[in-house]
C-alpha positions as CSV (number, residue, x, y, z in Angstrom):
1,X,62.5,24.4,-1.0
2,X,60.0,24.0,2.1
3,X,56.3,24.2,0.9
4,X,54.1,25.2,3.6
5,X,50.4,23.0,2.7
6,X,53.3,19.1,2.7
7,X,53.7,17.6,6.3
8,X,57.2,17.2,7.6
9,X,57.0,14.9,10.1
10,X,58.4,11.7,10.2
11,X,56.2,8.8,10.0
12,X,57.5,6.9,13.5
13,X,56.2,10.3,15.2
14,X,53.1,9.8,14.9
15,X,52.4,6.1,15.1
16,X,51.6,6.0,19.0
17,X,48.8,8.5,18.4
18,X,47.2,6.6,15.4
19,X,47.6,3.9,17.3
20,X,45.1,5.3,20.5
21,X,43.5,6.6,17.6
22,X,42.8,3.2,15.8
23,X,41.9,1.7,18.8
24,X,39.2,4.2,19.8
25,X,37.4,3.9,16.9
26,X,37.9,0.0,17.2
27,X,36.2,0.3,20.4
28,X,33.7,2.3,19.7
29,X,32.4,-0.2,16.5
30,X,29.2,-2.2,16.6
31,X,29.6,-5.7,16.6
32,X,28.8,-8.3,14.9
33,X,25.0,-9.0,15.9
34,X,24.5,-5.1,15.3
35,X,25.8,-5.3,12.1
36,X,23.6,-8.7,11.1
37,X,20.1,-6.3,12.3
38,X,21.2,-3.3,10.5
39,X,21.7,-5.7,7.8
40,X,25.0,-4.9,7.1
41,X,26.6,-7.9,7.4
42,X,24.2,-11.3,6.5
43,X,22.9,-13.1,8.9
44,X,24.0,-16.6,7.6
45,X,26.2,-19.2,8.4
46,X,26.9,-19.9,5.2
47,X,31.0,-19.6,4.0
48,X,31.9,-16.0,2.7
49,X,32.9,-17.9,-1.3
50,X,29.0,-19.0,-1.7
51,X,26.8,-16.1,0.4
52,X,26.8,-14.6,-3.9
53,X,25.1,-17.5,-4.7
54,X,23.2,-18.0,-2.1
55,X,21.7,-14.7,-2.2
56,X,21.1,-15.4,-6.5
57,X,19.8,-18.7,-5.6
58,X,17.2,-16.7,-3.3
59,X,16.2,-14.0,-6.0
60,X,15.1,-16.0,-7.8
61,X,13.0,-18.3,-5.8
62,X,11.7,-15.0,-4.9
63,X,11.0,-14.2,-8.3
64,X,9.5,-17.7,-9.6
65,X,7.2,-17.9,-6.5
66,X,5.7,-13.8,-7.8
67,X,5.6,-15.2,-11.2
68,X,3.4,-18.6,-10.2
69,X,0.6,-16.0,-7.9
70,X,0.6,-14.4,-11.0
71,X,-0.5,-16.7,-14.0
72,X,-3.4,-17.7,-10.9
73,X,-4.3,-14.3,-10.6
74,X,-8.1,-14.0,-11.4
75,X,-9.1,-11.9,-14.0
76,X,-10.0,-9.1,-14.4
77,X,-13.8,-9.8,-15.4
78,X,-13.9,-12.6,-12.7
79,X,-12.8,-9.7,-10.2
80,X,-15.8,-7.6,-11.3
81,X,-18.1,-10.9,-11.7
82,X,-17.2,-11.3,-7.8
83,X,-17.7,-7.3,-7.2
84,X,-14.6,-6.9,-5.9
85,X,-13.7,-4.1,-8.7
86,X,-15.8,-2.0,-10.1
87,X,-17.5,-2.3,-14.2
88,X,-15.7,0.6,-14.9
89,X,-13.5,1.7,-17.3
90,X,-12.9,5.5,-15.5
91,X,-9.4,5.5,-13.8
92,X,-8.1,5.1,-10.4
93,X,-7.9,8.5,-9.9
94,X,-11.6,9.4,-10.6
95,X,-13.5,6.2,-9.5
96,X,-14.5,8.0,-5.9
97,X,-15.8,10.7,-7.5
98,X,-17.3,9.1,-10.0
99,X,-18.9,6.8,-7.1
100,X,-20.0,10.1,-5.3
101,X,-21.9,11.4,-8.2
102,X,-24.0,8.1,-9.4
103,X,-24.8,8.7,-5.4
104,X,-26.0,12.5,-5.4
105,X,-28.0,11.3,-9.3
106,X,-29.7,8.2,-7.5
107,X,-30.8,10.7,-4.2
108,X,-32.1,13.5,-6.7
109,X,-34.4,10.7,-8.6
110,X,-35.6,9.5,-6.0
111,X,-36.1,13.0,-4.4
112,X,-37.8,13.7,-7.5
113,X,-40.2,10.3,-7.7
114,X,-41.6,11.0,-4.2
115,X,-42.3,14.6,-5.1
116,X,-44.6,13.7,-8.3
117,X,-46.0,10.7,-7.0
118,X,-49.3,10.9,-6.3
119,X,-51.6,12.0,-3.5
120,X,-53.0,9.2,-1.4
121,X,-57.5,10.5,-2.9
122,X,-56.0,10.2,-6.4
123,X,-54.5,6.4,-5.5
124,X,-57.9,5.6,-4.0
125,X,-59.8,7.7,-7.0
126,X,-58.1,5.4,-9.2
127,X,-58.9,2.4,-6.8
128,X,-55.3,1.5,-6.5
129,X,-56.1,2.2,-2.3
130,X,-59.0,1.7,-0.5
131,X,-60.6,4.1,2.1
132,X,-59.2,2.3,5.2
133,X,-55.5,2.5,4.0
134,X,-55.5,6.0,3.6
135,X,-52.4,7.1,5.2
136,X,-54.4,10.2,6.5
137,X,-57.2,8.6,7.9
138,X,-57.3,8.2,12.2
139,X,-56.0,4.6,13.2
140,X,-58.4,2.5,15.2
């Protein structure tokens, strides 16, 4: 009984097609330098049996370097003293809004003080200004 999904062609009948297909694929494969640039092959002259050890050694060196840099990192308090970090406990996502709110509050406070400042005549009467310092009088 013959199954319709089974290929019954002889193994010897298709080697030429397979060989041509393989040659076509081999001709279009990327060269070694391209594979190194794409980080598929390692760009090293070390024997393949030692490459894994070399990669682990490089990873360990990077890890050690990072640990040393983290140990030398200044503390938060020092960064606040040097005005690198803001002296706030606000979440980072809210810090921009908090700065804008603080700036607006300062502007409102300044505007309020300007509106409520005494008139030059009151300052002259209190002896704080001379009549010659009156900004409303014409300059000579």
